[in-house]
C-alpha positions in Angstrom: 47.2 -49.5 21.3 50.4 -51.5 21.7 52.9 -50.7 24.4 56.3 -49.8 23.0 58.2 -49.6 26.3 57.9 -50.9 29.9 59.6 -49.6 33.0 59.0 -47.6 36.1 58.6 -43.9 37.1 61.1 -43.3 39.9 59.5 -40.7 42.2 61.7 -40.3 45.2 61.6 -43.7 47.0 58.4 -44.5 45.1 58.5 -46.7 42.0 55.5 -46.8 39.7 55.4 -49.5 37.1 54.1 -48.2 33.8 53.7 -49.0 30.1 54.4 -46.4 27.4 52.1 -45.9 24.4 52.4 -43.5 21.5 49.9 -40.7 22.1 49.7 -39.5 18.5 49.6 -41.0 15.1 50.1 -39.5 11.6 47.1 -39.7 9.3 49.1 -39.1 6.1 48.1 -41.3 3.2 51.1 -43.5 2.4 52.1 -44.8 -1.0 54.3 -47.6 -2.2 56.7 -47.2 -5.0 55.5 -49.5 -7.8 56.3 -50.3 -11.4 54.1 -48.0 -13.6 53.3 -50.7 -16.1 52.2 -53.6 -13.9 52.0 -52.2 -10.4 54.7 -54.4 -9.0 56.3 -53.3 -5.7 59.8 -51.8 -6.0 62.3 -53.6 -3.8 65.7 -52.3 -2.7 68.8 -54.4 -1.9 71.4 -53.5 0.7 74.7 -53.6 -1.2 78.2 -52.8 -0.1 79.8 -49.8 -1.9 83.2 -51.5 -1.8 82.7 -55.0 -3.2 79.1 -54.7 -4.5 77.9 -57.7 -2.5 74.4 -57.9 -1.1 74.6 -57.5 2.7 72.3 -59.2 5.2 71.1 -57.6 8.4 73.3 -59.8 10.5 76.4 -58.3 8.7 75.4 -54.6 9.1 77.1 -52.5 11.8 77.0 -48.8 12.7 79.8 -46.7 11.3 80.9 -43.2 12.3 82.4 -41.1 9.5 85.5 -39.3 10.8 86.3 -37.7 7.5 89.0 -38.4 4.9 87.3 -41.7 3.9 87.9 -43.3 7.3 85.1 -45.0 9.2 84.9 -46.1 12.8 82.8 -49.3 13.2 80.8 -49.8 16.4 79.3 -53.1 17.4 76.5 -54.1 19.7 79.1 -54.8 22.4 80.2 -51.2 22.2 76.7 -49.9 22.8 76.1 -52.4 25.6 78.9 -50.8 27.7 77.4 -47.4 27.6 76.1 -46.0 31.0 72.3 -46.0 30.3 71.2 -46.0 33.9 67.7 -45.1 32.8 67.2 -48.0 30.4 64.1 -49.2 32.3 63.4 -46.2 34.5 61.9 -42.8 34.2 63.9 -40.7 36.7 62.1 -37.6 38.0 64.7 -34.9 38.3 62.7 -31.8 39.4 59.3 -30.1 39.2 59.0 -26.8 37.3 56.2 -24.5 36.1 55.0 -25.5 32.7 55.4 -21.9 31.3 59.2 -22.1 31.8 59.5 -24.8 29.0 59.7 -23.4 25.5 57.4 -25.5 23.2 60.2 -25.7 20.6 61.8 -28.3 22.8 58.9 -30.8 22.6 59.4 -33.8 20.3 56.9 -36.6 20.7 54.1 -37.4 23.2 53.4 -40.7 25.0 50.7 -42.0 27.3 51.7 -43.7 30.5 49.5 -46.5 31.9 49.9 -48.0 35.3 50.9 -51.7 35.3 49.9 -54.3 37.8 49.4 -52.8 41.3 50.8 -49.4 40.4 47.4 -47.7 40.0 47.4 -46.1 43.5 50.9 -44.5 43.3 50.2 -43.5 39.7 47.0 -41.6 40.7 48.9 -40.1 43.6 51.6 -38.6 41.3 48.9 -37.5 38.9 46.9 -35.6 41.5 50.0 -34.1 43.1 51.2 -32.8 39.8 47.7 -31.3 39.1 47.5 -29.7 42.5 51.0 -28.2 42.3 50.4 -26.9 38.8 53.8 -28.1 37.7 55.4 -30.6 35.3 58.0 -33.1 36.1 61.4 -33.0 34.3 62.5 -36.6 33.7 65.1 -38.7 31.9 64.2 -41.8 29.9 66.1 -44.1 27.5 64.1 -45.2 24.4 65.6 -47.3 21.7 69.1 -46.9 23.1 68.9 -43.1 23.3 68.7 -41.1 26.5 66.2 -38.3 26.3 65.0 -35.4 28.4 61.2 -35.3 28.9 58.4 -33.9 30.9 55.5 -35.5 32.7 52.2 -33.7 32.8 48.5 -34.5 33.3 46.1 -34.6 30.4 42.6 -36.1 30.7 43.5 -37.8 34.0 46.4 -39.6 32.3 50.1 -38.9 32.7 51.6 -37.8 29.4 55.3 -38.0 28.7 56.7 -35.5 26.2 60.2 -36.2 25.0 62.3 -33.1 24.4 65.2 -31.9 22.4 68.4 -31.3 24.2 69.3 -27.5 24.3 72.2 -27.9 21.9 69.8 -29.5 19.3 67.9 -26.3 18.9 69.3 -24.1 16.2 70.1 -20.4 16.8 68.3 -18.2 14.2 70.8 -16.2 12.3 69.0 -14.0 9.8 70.2 -10.7 8.3 67.1 -8.7 9.2 67.8 -9.2 12.9 70.7 -6.8 12.6 68.7 -4.1 10.7 67.2 -1.2 12.6 63.5 -1.7 11.7 61.0 0.5 13.5 57.2 0.2 13.5 55.0 3.3 13.7 52.5 3.5 16.7 49.6 3.7 14.2 50.7 0.5 12.4 51.2 -1.3 15.7 47.7 -0.2 16.9 46.1 -1.4 13.7 48.0 -4.7 13.9 46.7 -5.1 17.4 43.2 -4.3 16.2 43.6 -7.1 13.6 44.6 -9.5 16.2 41.6 -8.6 18.4 39.3 -9.0 15.5 40.6 -12.5 14.8 40.9 -13.6 18.5 39.2 -16.8 19.5 39.4 -20.0 21.5 41.4 -22.8 20.0 39.2 -25.8 19.2 41.2 -28.5 17.4 38.2 -30.3 16.1 37.2 -27.3 14.0 40.3 -27.7 11.7 40.6 -30.4 9.1 43.2 -31.5 6.6 41.5 -30.5 3.3 44.4 -31.9 1.2 44.2 -35.3 2.8 40.4 -35.4 2.3 40.7 -34.5 -1.3 43.4 -37.0 -1.9 41.3 -39.7 -0.3 38.4 -38.8 -2.6 40.7 -39.2 -5.6 41.8 -42.7 -4.3 38.2 -43.7 -3.7 37.2 -42.6 -7.1 40.0 -44.6 -8.6 38.9 -47.7 -6.8 35.2 -47.2 -7.9 36.2 -46.4 -11.4 34.7 -42.9 -11.5 36.1 -39.5 -12.4 36.7 -36.8 -9.9 36.1 -33.2 -11.0 37.5 -30.7 -8.6 35.9 -27.3 -8.7 38.4 -24.6 -9.7 39.2 -22.2 -6.9 40.0 -18.7 -7.8 43.4 -17.9 -6.4 44.1 -14.4 -5.4 47.2 -13.1 -7.1 49.8 -11.8 -4.7 49.5 -8.0 -4.6 52.3 -5.8 -5.4 53.9 -3.5 -2.8 51.0 -1.8 -1.1 50.6 0.6 1.8 51.0 -1.4 5.1 48.3 0.6 6.9 45.8 0.1 4.0 46.5 -3.6 4.0 45.9 -3.8 7.8 42.7 -1.8 7.6 41.4 -4.1 4.8 42.4 -7.1 6.8 40.5 -5.9 9.9 37.4 -5.2 7.8 37.5 -8.7 6.2 38.0 -10.3 9.6 34.9 -8.5 10.9 32.9 -9.5 7.9 33.9 -13.1 8.3 32.7 -13.0 11.9 29.4 -11.4 10.8 30.1 -8.2 12.8 28.6 -4.9 11.9 31.0 -2.6 10.1 31.6 0.7 11.7 30.9 3.8 9.5 34.1 4.8 7.7 32.8 8.1 6.3 32.7 6.6 2.8 30.3 3.8 1.8 28.8 3.8 5.3 27.2 7.2 4.8 26.6 7.2 1.1 23.2 5.6 1.0 21.1 8.2 3.1 22.0 11.2 0.8 21.1 9.0 -2.3 17.6 8.6 -1.0 17.1 12.3 -0.4 18.4 13.2 -3.9 14.9 12.8 -5.5 14.4 16.4 -6.8 13.3 15.4 -10.3 10.4 13.4 -8.9 9.3 16.1 -6.5 9.1 18.6 -9.4 7.2 16.2 -11.6 4.6 15.5 -8.9 3.2 19.2 -8.7 3.0 19.2 -12.5 0.7 16.2 -12.5 -1.5 17.9 -9.8 -1.7 21.1 -11.8 -3.5 19.5 -14.8 -6.5 18.3 -12.7 -6.7 21.7 -11.1 -7.3 23.4 -14.5 -9.9 21.0 -15.5 -11.9 21.5 -12.3 -11.9 25.3 -12.9 -13.2 24.7 -16.4 -16.0 22.5 -15.1 -17.1 25.2 -12.6 -17.2 27.8 -15.4 -19.3 25.6 -17.6 -21.8 24.9 -14.8 -22.1 28.7 -14.0 -22.8 29.4 -17.7 -25.6 26.8 -17.8 -27.1 28.3 -14.7 -27.2 31.8 -16.3 -28.9 30.5 -19.5 -31.6 28.8 -17.5 -32.3 31.9 -15.4 -32.5 34.0 -18.6 
């Protein structure tokens, strides 16, 4: 990993020199725009919309559109005069319980590594945060932008999570929020049962990006000159409007089957098999009929033997 920022964590009168590293990376498969016929890379030029001239990086400035076709141009000198007191510091503002922070505020995660002789105070802050079961609210300036962030402990390393400012979180304004929608107790109970049947412990390693894996297989096949045949998956057509309770019950049963749990008798299919076994009347009637035939032949044999004995005695 390569450090993207160097500075210090200001913890009271203690200063902890640290390096900042990106804690995450996207695994998306990236493509280049190329010419379809020869594979040549497509290049773009920066041109001015006024005179059509190609503009170099040295002649590019930042402009703020104030409307009406007017633009305010800001130079590097304008940005240099801004009061970024945290340009090389991570100022700890306060320590708060982690559950008080809405996850919607989190933006990007970074690892902090102690630099030089800062390992001892680094470990001290780490252990103190863990013992207090709190996170530190801090301010940091990255790439000329001041950001709110948190410091917390993960795998014995301090992790900095940048956050959105409160005014950057949109307020949901949806029509259904003004509607008077009520849920029946039976529906709520069944929904709770569905949640219980699907409850588990989150293990990130159990989840994979199937689309990325399939796309990588297509790319590998292209490189090796072979054809990829993807099996057709039967897609379930979205059902029309159905009874909510019926859908919940079916969902609970499917979740239990997926977990390999025994199904509770529902009074239907669960109790249908025993009566089916008892309903063997035709075979019971046929059995005595078969036994009756041998009985008649035995009587006949006895009669024949008696007649022979009478003849001999005569």
